[in-house]
C-alpha positions in Angstrom: 90.9 46.7 -151.0 94.5 45.4 -150.1 93.1 44.5 -146.6 90.3 42.8 -148.0 92.7 40.7 -150.2 94.9 40.1 -146.9 92.1 38.6 -145.1 90.8 36.4 -148.2 94.5 35.0 -148.4 94.6 34.5 -144.3 91.4 32.7 -144.6 92.8 30.2 -147.4 95.9 29.8 -145.4 93.9 28.7 -142.4 91.7 26.4 -144.4 94.7 24.7 -145.9 96.3 24.2 -142.7 93.3 22.8 -141.3 92.6 20.3 -143.9 96.1 19.2 -143.8 96.0 18.7 -140.1 92.5 16.9 -140.5 94.3 14.5 -143.0 97.1 14.0 -140.5 94.7 12.9 -137.9 92.8 10.8 -140.3 96.3 8.9 -141.4 97.1 8.5 -137.7 93.7 7.0 -136.7 92.3 5.2 -139.9 93.8 1.7 -138.9 92.1 1.9 -135.5 88.9 3.2 -137.3 88.9 -0.2 -139.6 89.2 -2.5 -136.5 86.5 -4.9 -135.1 84.9 -5.0 -131.6 86.9 -5.9 -128.5 85.5 -8.9 -126.4 84.6 -6.9 -123.6 82.1 -4.6 -126.0 80.0 -7.8 -126.5 79.8 -8.0 -122.8 79.1 -4.3 -122.2 76.4 -3.8 -124.9 76.4 -5.6 -127.8 74.8 -8.6 -126.3 72.7 -7.0 -123.9 71.1 -4.5 -126.4 70.8 -7.3 -129.0 69.0 -9.3 -126.7 66.5 -6.5 -125.7 67.8 -6.5 -122.0 65.6 -4.3 -119.8 66.9 -0.9 -119.2 67.6 -0.9 -115.5 69.3 -4.4 -115.9 71.4 -3.2 -118.7 72.8 -0.1 -116.8 74.1 -2.0 -114.1 74.9 -5.5 -115.5 77.1 -4.0 -118.6 79.8 -3.3 -116.3 79.5 -5.5 -113.1 79.7 -9.2 -112.5 79.3 -11.7 -109.6 82.7 -12.7 -107.8 83.5 -16.0 -106.4 81.5 -15.4 -103.2 78.4 -14.7 -105.3 78.2 -11.0 -104.6 77.9 -8.2 -107.4 80.8 -6.2 -107.7 82.1 -3.7 -110.7 81.2 -0.3 -111.8 78.1 2.1 -112.6 78.7 4.4 -115.7 75.0 5.2 -116.8 75.9 8.1 -118.8 78.8 6.0 -121.1 76.1 3.2 -121.2 73.2 5.5 -122.4 75.5 6.5 -125.5 76.0 3.0 -126.5 71.9 2.6 -126.1 71.4 5.6 -128.6 74.2 4.3 -131.1 73.1 0.7 -131.3 69.7 1.1 -133.2 72.0 3.2 -135.7 75.3 1.2 -136.1 74.4 -2.2 -134.7 77.4 -4.6 -135.6 79.3 -2.1 -137.5 82.2 -1.0 -135.4 83.1 2.0 -137.5 80.2 4.2 -136.4 81.1 3.8 -132.6 84.5 4.3 -133.3 83.9 7.7 -134.9 81.8 9.0 -131.9 84.9 8.1 -129.8 87.4 10.2 -132.2 84.7 12.9 -131.8 84.9 13.0 -128.0 89.1 13.0 -128.2 89.1 15.5 -130.7 86.8 17.5 -128.1 88.9 16.8 -125.1 91.9 18.0 -127.1 89.9 21.6 -127.7 89.5 21.8 -124.2 93.2 20.7 -123.6 93.9 24.1 -125.6 91.4 25.9 -123.8 93.1 25.0 -120.4 96.5 26.0 -121.7 95.1 29.2 -123.0 93.5 30.1 -119.7 97.0 29.2 -117.9 99.1 31.0 -120.2 97.2 33.3 -122.3 99.1 32.4 -125.3 97.1 31.2 -128.5 99.7 29.4 -130.3 101.0 27.9 -127.4 97.4 26.5 -126.8 96.8 25.6 -130.2 100.0 23.3 -130.2 99.1 21.5 -127.0 95.7 20.8 -128.3 97.0 19.5 -131.9 99.5 17.5 -129.8 97.2 15.7 -127.6 95.1 14.7 -130.6 97.9 12.5 -131.7 99.2 11.7 -128.3 100.4 8.1 -128.1 99.1 7.6 -124.8 95.4 8.3 -126.2 95.2 6.1 -129.2 94.1 2.9 -127.2 91.5 4.6 -125.5 90.1 6.7 -128.6 90.3 3.2 -130.4 88.3 0.9 -127.9 84.9 1.7 -127.8 84.6 -0.3 -124.4 87.2 2.6 -123.2 85.0 5.5 -124.0 84.1 5.9 -120.6 87.8 6.8 -119.7 87.6 9.4 -122.6 84.3 10.8 -121.4 85.1 11.2 -117.7 88.3 12.7 -118.7 86.5 15.2 -120.8 84.3 16.4 -117.8 87.6 16.3 -115.7 89.1 18.8 -117.9 85.8 21.1 -117.9 85.8 20.7 -114.2 89.4 21.8 -113.9 88.6 24.7 -116.1 85.8 25.9 -114.4 87.1 25.5 -111.0 90.2 27.7 -112.3 88.0 30.3 -113.6 86.3 30.5 -110.4 89.6 30.7 -108.2 90.3 34.1 -110.4 86.7 35.5 -109.5 86.6 37.8 -106.5 83.0 38.2 -106.6 80.1 36.2 -105.8 78.8 33.9 -108.7 76.5 31.3 -109.5 79.4 29.6 -111.6 80.6 28.4 -108.2 78.3 25.4 -108.7 79.7 24.6 -112.3 82.6 22.6 -111.2 80.1 20.2 -109.2 78.1 19.7 -112.3 81.1 18.4 -114.4 81.9 16.4 -111.4 78.7 14.6 -111.5 79.0 14.2 -115.2 82.4 12.6 -115.0 81.4 10.2 -112.2 78.3 8.8 -114.3 81.0 8.4 -117.0 83.4 6.4 -115.0 84.7 5.9 -111.4 87.6 8.1 -112.5 85.5 11.0 -112.0 86.1 10.5 -108.1 89.4 12.1 -108.7 87.9 15.3 -109.0 86.8 15.3 -105.7 90.5 15.7 -104.6 91.9 17.7 -107.7 89.4 20.4 -107.9 90.2 21.7 -104.4 94.0 21.1 -105.2 93.6 23.5 -108.1 91.3 25.7 -106.3 93.4 26.3 -103.3 97.2 25.6 -104.3 97.4 27.0 -107.6 99.1 30.8 -107.3 96.8 33.7 -107.8 93.7 32.7 -106.4 91.0 35.7 -105.6 89.6 35.2 -102.3 85.9 34.9 -102.1 84.3 33.4 -98.9 80.7 32.6 -100.5 82.1 31.0 -103.9 84.5 28.8 -101.7 81.7 27.6 -99.5 79.2 27.0 -102.6 82.2 25.3 -104.4 83.2 22.9 -101.7 79.4 22.3 -100.4 78.6 21.4 -104.1 81.3 19.0 -104.4 80.6 17.2 -101.0 76.6 17.1 -102.0 77.6 15.3 -105.4 80.2 13.1 -103.7 77.7 11.8 -101.1 74.9 11.1 -103.2 77.3 9.2 -105.9 78.8 7.0 -103.0 75.0 6.4 -101.7 73.8 5.3 -105.0 76.6 2.9 -105.5 76.2 1.6 -102.2 72.4 1.1 -103.0 73.7 -0.9 -106.0 76.7 -2.9 -104.9 76.2 -3.0 -101.2 79.6 -1.2 -101.0 81.4 1.4 -103.3 81.8 -1.2 -106.1 85.1 -1.9 -107.8 87.6 -4.5 -108.4 87.9 -7.3 -105.8 91.9 -6.9 -105.6 94.6 -3.9 -106.0 98.2 -3.6 -106.4 100.5 -5.0 -103.9 102.5 -1.9 -102.3 105.7 -3.2 -103.3 104.6 -2.9 -107.0 103.4 0.6 -106.7 106.9 2.0 -107.6 106.7 0.0 -111.0 103.2 1.2 -111.7 104.3 4.8 -111.1 107.2 4.3 -113.9 104.9 2.7 -116.1 102.4 5.8 -115.7 105.1 8.5 -116.2 106.0 6.3 -119.3 102.5 6.2 -120.8 101.4 9.9 -119.7 104.4 11.5 -121.5 104.4 9.1 -124.5 107.9 8.1 -124.1 107.0 4.3 -123.5 106.8 3.9 -127.3 109.8 5.9 -128.4 112.8 3.6 -129.5 115.7 3.2 -129.3 116.8 3.6 -125.5 119.1 6.6 -126.0 116.2 8.7 -127.7 113.7 7.6 -124.9 116.7 9.0 -122.5 116.8 12.1 -124.3 113.2 12.6 -124.3 113.0 12.2 -120.5 116.1 14.4 -119.9 114.2 17.1 -122.3 111.2 16.8 -120.1 113.0 17.3 -117.0 115.0 20.4 -118.6 111.4 22.0 -119.6 110.3 21.7 -116.0 113.6 23.0 -114.3 113.9 25.7 -116.6 110.4 26.9 -115.9 110.6 26.8 -112.2 114.1 27.6 -111.5 114.6 29.9 -108.7 111.1 30.7 -108.0 108.9 28.9 -105.4 105.8 30.2 -106.6 106.6 28.2 -110.1 107.6 25.3 -107.8 104.1 25.2 -106.6 102.7 25.2 -109.9 104.8 22.3 -110.8 104.1 20.5 -107.7 100.2 21.1 -108.4 100.7 19.6 -111.7 102.3 16.5 -110.5 99.4 16.0 -107.8 96.8 16.3 -110.4 98.3 14.2 -113.4 99.1 11.6 -110.8 95.8 11.7 -109.1 94.2 11.2 -112.6 96.4 8.2 -113.0 95.1 6.3 -109.7 93.8 3.5 -111.9 97.4 2.5 -113.0 98.8 2.7 -109.7 96.2 0.9 -107.9 95.2 -1.8 -110.9 96.6 -2.8 -113.9 98.7 -0.3 -115.6 96.9 -0.9 -119.0 97.2 1.6 -121.7 93.9 2.8 -121.9 93.9 4.0 -118.2 96.7 6.7 -119.3 94.3 8.6 -121.4 93.3 11.5 -118.4 97.0 11.4 -117.3 98.0 12.0 -120.7 95.8 14.9 -121.0 97.1 16.6 -118.0 100.8 15.6 -118.6 100.6 17.2 -121.8 98.9 20.4 -120.9 101.2 21.3 -117.9 104.4 20.3 -120.1 103.4 22.5 -122.7 102.5 25.3 -120.4 105.9 24.9 -119.0 107.7 24.7 -122.2 106.2 27.9 -123.0 108.9 29.7 -120.9 111.7 28.7 -123.3 112.6 31.5 -125.3 114.6 31.3 -128.4 116.0 34.8 -129.2 117.3 35.8 -132.6 116.3 36.8 -135.8 114.7 33.4 -136.7 113.8 32.6 -133.1 110.1 32.3 -134.0 110.9 30.3 -137.2 112.8 28.0 -135.0 110.1 27.3 -132.7 107.7 26.8 -135.2 110.0 24.2 -137.0 110.6 22.4 -133.6 106.8 22.1 -132.9 106.4 20.8 -136.3 108.7 18.2 -135.7 107.4 17.3 -132.4 103.9 16.9 -133.8 105.2 14.8 -137.0 107.2 12.7 -134.5 104.2 12.1 -132.3 102.1 11.4 -134.9 104.4 8.8 -136.7 104.8 7.1 -133.3 100.8 6.9 -133.0 100.5 5.6 -136.5 102.8 2.9 -135.8 100.6 2.1 -132.6 97.5 2.6 -134.4 98.4 -0.5 -137.1 99.7 -2.7 -134.1 96.3 -2.3 -132.5 94.6 -3.1 -136.1 96.6 -6.2 -136.0 95.6 -7.2 -132.5 92.2 -7.0 -133.5 92.5 -9.4 -136.7 92.3 -12.2 -134.3 89.1 -11.5 -132.6 87.4 -10.8 -136.2 88.5 -14.1 -137.8 87.2 -16.1 -135.2 84.0 -14.1 -135.1 83.8 -14.2 -138.7 84.5 -18.2 -138.6 82.0 -18.7 -136.3 79.3 -16.7 -138.3 80.1 -19.0 -141.3 79.2 -22.4 -139.1 76.6 -20.9 -136.8 73.7 -22.9 -138.9 75.2 -26.0 -138.6 75.3 -26.0 -134.6 72.4 -27.1 -132.6 70.2 -24.5 -131.2 67.6 -26.3 -129.2 66.9 -26.3 -125.4 69.5 -28.9 -123.7 72.0 -29.0 -126.7 75.7 -28.7 -126.1 79.0 -28.0 -127.9 82.1 -28.2 -126.9 84.8 -25.6 -127.6 88.7 -26.5 -127.6 90.6 -23.6 -126.2 94.5 -24.0 -126.6 97.6 -21.9 -125.8 99.5 -23.1 -128.7 98.4 -19.9 -130.9 96.6 -16.6 -130.3 93.7 -17.9 -132.5 93.4 -21.3 -130.3 93.4 -19.0 -126.9 90.7 -16.7 -128.5 88.4 -19.7 -128.9 87.6 -18.9 -125.3 85.4 -16.1 -126.3 83.5 -18.4 -128.8 80.1 -18.5 -126.1 80.1 -14.6 -126.1 80.1 -14.3 -129.8 77.7 -16.9 -130.5 75.0 -14.9 -128.3 75.7 -12.1 -130.7 75.5 -14.1 -134.1 72.4 -16.3 -133.3 70.4 -14.7 -130.4 67.7 -17.9 -130.4 70.4 -20.5 -129.8 70.0 -22.2 -126.6 73.0 -24.2 -126.8 75.3 -24.5 -124.1 79.1 -24.1 -125.1 81.5 -25.8 -122.6 85.2 -24.8 -122.8 87.9 -27.8 -122.9 91.3 -27.5 -122.7 92.4 -30.7 -124.3 91.3 -33.0 -127.1 88.2 -35.2 -126.3 86.9 -38.5 -127.8 83.9 -40.6 -127.4 81.3 -37.8 -127.4 78.5 -37.4 -129.9 78.4 -33.6 -129.4 80.0 -31.3 -132.0 83.4 -29.9 -130.7 84.5 -26.7 -132.2 88.5 -26.3 -133.0 90.3 -23.8 -134.7 92.6 -25.3 -137.6 94.4 -23.6 -139.8 92.4 -20.6 -140.7 89.1 -21.5 -139.6 86.8 -23.0 -136.8 86.1 -26.6 -137.9 83.5 -29.2 -136.3 84.8 -32.3 -135.2 
């Protein structure tokens, strides 16, 4: 009877904790969930799907464009594109539905971050802490909040699963069909986003360099062979579409790489959002202590640190070779956190209250991370108000604008205010508001006189027609 009562009490405690954490997560992400679409989302799926673009064209054009020479460049992300295609009939122009899907994918990533830490450490509570901390990691917020950044989340999810399956395979000394599983997750990550290419390098690093591998020649041959086949097929596909491997037209100058690395470290660790500077410095010193304390005096542990650095850095290649934009930090944030938490597990606080102190520290870290992420969530919401205001104002006057073939409207774009600068996206928004309109929108920087066509200008709090 007492045992049954204890089980019931434990179940109630777990339910209360889960409910409290769910409320905490909702509090952190609520501002992001209330935000409007990003302009990129009109290009990627809202306008193409709303216009009934053919399937094949949509799969290619959603993420690509023609450069100055007229060549098609860009990306091919069919799995991510397919998710939008399924959701558009359900959610239409309601951004909340898409964002809830993003949040669900993020929570799945957090679950598998915990799973990976559990495999590495075999410590349930350490793994649980890693999962709940990544849920409110500041570096994960923007990618979760931006619907068009879903490919980052999806590619990260499949990359984590690829590394989990690779680690498990490396512990197996018997021949198994599971040697093919990492290649399957490699494929899923590749068709989510080109970030998945990192797995071609990261998975062998994990397999061969993480200490404790069980040797099995057949598993190794199948593992490497299947990765090679998937990689070759992927690059052949991209070459067929773009005539090359696609991607951006330009990359980071070599002299700027150190700065991008520093930004990536700050983003992946979450330290970039901590203020004031003295606390930021203390956070960096704490992270260095965690790593040094874990690896001190043992080459095998330093080897693990080296693998962690290589893997985390590899998944941050977008920030290194391109813009160090925050949504690129999603994958390196996941790997930086899981490795740091794993290393932190070696810190032991002795004494009668040792466990209570550890729990207290974990709770404080979680609350602090959530507070920082909540602050950035509010900032993210404020940044989307401008887009929504311009879009809504355009909706109000859309019926007053000419729509016939050959008609013209001028749009005045200014740098005086953020709203004036946002006017550059009026043609993009109009294709979503009035799909039948054939009016050509011409952007102008300065005031123009002597024209009969309408001129759209942002004045005070709305678009006016001159």
